[in-house]
N, C-alpha and C positions, 0 to 999 in steps of 0.2 A: 660781403664775405661769404665764402662757400661754407656749407654746413659742416663739412669734415674739418675745416680749419677752425671753425667756431668751437667744435667739440675739443680739438687739440688744445686750443688756448684755454678753454674753460677747465680742462683737466690739469693743465700746468698751474693755473691759479689756485684751483682747489687743493692740489698737492701742497702748494706753498702755505695754504691756510689751514691745512689739516691739523697741525699741532696747536693751533689756536682754537680748535673746535668749531671752525666756521666753514660753511660751504656755500658757494654761489649757486643760486637756482634762478631759472627764468621766471619773470613775473607772469602770473596767470592772466590770460585774456578772457573775455566773456565766453568764448567758445571753449577754452580750457576748463572753465568752471562748469559749463554745461556737461562736457564730457565726464568730468569727475563725478558729478551728481548722478549722471546716467549709469556709470559704472557701479557706484555705490548702491543705487536704487535697484539695479538688476542683479546685485550680488555677483558680479563677474568674477569667475575663478581663474580664467585663463584668457590671455589676449594673443591672437595670432597676427603677427606683424609681417605683411607681405609687401616686399619692396622696401626693406628696412634700411638700405643704404648703410651709413656708418653707425646706426643705432640712435639717431636723434629722437625718434618716437618713443622708443623704450625708455630712454633717459627722462623724457617728459612725463611718462607714466609714473616712473619712480619718484620724480620730484613732486608729483601730485598726490603721492601717498599710496599708490597701488602696490600691493605686496604679493599679489598672485603670480602665477606662472606666465612668462612671456616666451613665445616661440617665434623667432625672427627668421625670415627667409630673404636672402640677398644673393643674386647670381654673380655679380661682378667681383673679381678677386681683390682689388685694392680696397674698396669700402668694406668688404667682408672682413678683411684683416682687422680693421678698427672695431667693427661690430663684434667680432669674435673675442677680442681683448676685453671689451666691456662685459660681454656675457659670461666669460669665464670667471670674472670677479664677483658674479652674482649667482647665488645658489639656486635661484629659481628663474634663470634666463638661459634659454638654449638658442643656438644659432646654426643654421644650415646654409651652405653655399649652393643654393638652388633657386630656380625660378618656379613659379606656380602657374600651371597651365592645364588645359583640357587635352593637350597633346602630349603623349608620353615620350620618353626617351630624352632627346636633346633638341634644342632650337638655336638658331643664330640670333644673337642680340646685337643691336646697334649701340655702340658705346659713344656717349656724348662727351664733349670737351669738359663740361661741368659736372659730369658723373650723374647728377640727380635727374637729368633729362633722358637718360639712356632708356631704350625701349625695345621690345620684341617687334614693334612696328616701325615703319619708315617715317621719319619726321616730315611734316608738311612745311612749306615755305612760310606760312603764317607764324608758326612757332619760331622758326629761325630768324625771321625779321624782327620779332619781338624780343628775342634773346640770342644774339649772335654767338655768345659763348657756348650755346647748346649744340653747335654743329657736330655732326657725327665724325669722329676721328678714326674709328676702327670698328671691326666686328669681332665677336667672340662666340664660340659655341658653348652653350650652358646646359647643365642638366635640369630636368624638370621633375616636378612632383605635383600630384593633384591635391586640391583642397580637401577632397573627400578623404584621401589617405591621411592628411594631417588631422582632420576633425575626428576620425573614427575612434581613436583611443581616448579622447578627451572626455572627462566627466565634469559635470557642473556647468553653470551658465558660461557661455563663451562669447567673446567679442572678436570680430575679425576686422582688421584695418587693411585696406588695399590701396597702395600708391604705386601703380605700375605703368604710368605714362601712356594712357590710351588702351591698355590691355585689360581693363577691369572686367569686361563682359566674359572673355574666356576664363578668367579666374573664377568668376561666380559660377559659370557653367560646370567647372571642374568639381564643384561641391556635390553635384548630383542631388539626390534626395536629402542629403545632410544639410543643404542650405536652410531647411526649415528648423534645424537645431541651433542655428545662430541667434543669439539674443539681441546683439547690437552689431551693426555693420557700418564702418566708417570708410568712405570712398573719396578719392580725388576724381572729380567729374568735369569734363570739358563742355563748354558752351558752344565752341566752334571746333572744327576739325583741325587738330594740331598734329595728329598722326594718321597716316593713310588707313582708311577702313575702320577707324575706331567707332564704337558706339558713343553717342553724345548723351548729355544729361537727360533730355526728354525720353529717349529710348530706354535708358537704364532705370529712370524713375518709374516709367510705366511697367517695366519688367518686375521691379521690386514690389510695386503696389499689387501686381497680380499674384505675387507670392506671399502676400500678407504682411508686408513691411510698410511702415509709415515714416515719412521724413520728419525728424524732430529737431535737427540743428543744422545750421548752415554758416560757413565762414568764408570770407573772401580768400582767394588764392592768387594764382598767377594772372597778371594783367598787362596789357599793352600800354606802356607809359606814354608813348607818342600819341596814340589815338584816345587814350583814356577809357579803353574798353576792358571789361573783365572777361578773361578767357577760361579760367578754371575756378571751381569752388571745392571746398571740403565739406562733405555732408555726412551726417550720422542718421541712420535708419534704425528704427525699433521694430522687432518682430512682435506683431500684435497678438500672435497665437501663444506667446509665452507670457504667463502672468508675472507681474512684478508686484512686490509688497506694497 
């Protein structure tokens, strides 16, 4: 089931249950519990959600009890419409129809058939063979914003989540010197090249270690069912230069 459809169905069920005072929430995984504890321990005041799609991550944060500010960025119009509807019903959730990049202006984005695999990079055949529904069906020009510009006005401890299908390194570079202001960083990282020219786990891990971040949580992600090989992971890094209680 596609994430956008899951959200739609969940919304319909929750609206039906509203008058009974009941709401469906996703059961926490061990990785969810680690994220929640890290957010609590670091007293995160705002979460920047880059590659927000239809708002799945923001909803998960709310279901886990996070009441701080959420700033979501999604460049594709269709999932952004769903994201925007969710955000407008939440007084502390803002959404912008933009991609985050170290290149200003606008960029051409490759739109995947399943939406969630869309990327500013060109998809490799390894990705396509493992998920045929992820094939590129069109391209679209999207506006960009830098992570530095997003972070600049924020006060208090910040967590940044980046799910940009191979484009994580340019997103991190766009933070400039403000990368050191991020308390927690959650990334989708590839173990093999799924998009042309992307930085892989080992490169990004070395980069973040050099910037004073430590890997503190890992969760399985996208995998090749036929080969039984893990292709992506979700990882959380802690900024060791920022003291936590």
